[in-house]
N, C-alpha and C positions, 0 to 999 in steps of 0.2 A: 504494500500500500504506500502510495506516495504522500509524504507529509507536506512538502513544499515544491512548487514548480513555477518558474517564470513562464507564463503562457506564451510569451513572444518567441520562445525557442521551438514551439510546435510548428511543424511545416504547414504551410497554407493549405495544401491539398490532403492533409492527413484525415483519415476516416475515423470519426468518433463513434462510440457506441453508447446508447442511452439505456441499455438494458441492465438496470441495477439488480434485477432478480436473477441474473445469470450466476451460476455457482462459481464461476471463475472471475467475476467482476472485481473482486478485491485484489487480484494480481494482474489484471488486464490493463495495459497501457491505454487502449482505446477508451475504456470506461473511466480510468483514473484521471485522465486529462480533462474530462468534462467538469470536474470539480473546480478547475482553475480558469475557466473561461472568463475573460474580463468583460466589464460592462460595455466597453467600446467595440467589442467584437460583434460585427453585424451578421456575418454568415459563417457557417461551419459545414464541413462534409459529414454526413451521418449515414451509418449503415441503416438500411430500411428496418423500421420497427416491426414490419409484417414478416420479416425473414425469421423463420423458426428452424431450429435444428432439433429434431426429435430423436433423442438417444444417441446423437453423434457428437464428436468433438467439434468445437467451433473452429472453422478454417480461418477465421479472421483474428484469432487470439494473438496478442503480442505481449510478451512478458514485460512487466514494468521494472525489472531489475536492470540498473545501469550496466553498461558494458565498458570494459577498459580499452580505449583506443590509443594508439601511439601516433605521434606526429613527428615528421622530419627524420632525415637520416644523415644529417651533417656530422653527428658524433659517431655514427656507426662504423666508419672506416678509419678513424683516428688511430686505433691500436693495432690495426692489421699491417702486415708487411705489404709492400707495394704490389707484388704479384697477386696476392690474395685479394686485395682491395679491387684491383682491376678486374679479376675474374668474377668476383661477386657482383660488382657494378654492372658488368656486361650481361651477366645472366639476369639480373633484375630488370635491366633496361629492355632486354629481349622479352622477358615474361610479362612485364607490366605495360610495355609500349612507351614510346618517348613522351607522349603527352601526360599520361598518368604518372610516370616515373618522376617527372619534374614537378608536377602538382603535389606529389607526396613530399618531395624535398622542400618545397616552399610552404608547407603546412596548409595548403589549400584543400587537401584531402587527407583523411586519417588512414593509417594502416589498421584495418579491421582485425579482430582476433584471428580470422582465417589467414589474412595476409601476413600477420606477424608469425604465424606458424610456418607459412611458406618460406619466409625469409630465414627463419631458424633452420629449416631443412637445407636451404641453399648454403648457409654457413657450414653446416655439418658436412655437406657434400664436398666442400672445399677444404675440409680438415680443420675447421675453426671450432674450437670447443666452447669459447665464450658465448654468452647470450648476446644477440644484437642489441646495441644501445641506441635508443631513439632520443630525439631532442627533448620531448616531454610526453607525459601520459595524461589522459583526461577521461573521466567516466562520463558517458553520455547515454541517452536512451536510444534504443534501436528502433527507428521509426518505420522500417520496412521489413518485410519478410525476406528470408534468404532466397 
């Protein structure tokens, strides 16, 4: 259950749920954010109140537990020898693509937990035992499904 939330961080097109009778409402991000809608919020996206799931798991459920995202990779290569750093950078550049690679560097996009795991595996593949070091970490809500 979310105790505090700055509603301005909720994405504009995020789908809210108004079903407080749902057995998972106390852990569902879609329901929990509705408690923090501000007075100046004119419109919101809402799941249809007529939509019923009988005996099934809700396909729209989003866990309200914040996720640890990592930002930036400027610190990541500082402790590596040159050859390792070049090899890892090249593999990440190839895997993420040039656009995303540099957006991750400039803190414009975070490394998701899955991306952090991928980077860890790339380090291990190149014989690097240390954990990758990111510029900073931040806990955020996961606004979309995988």
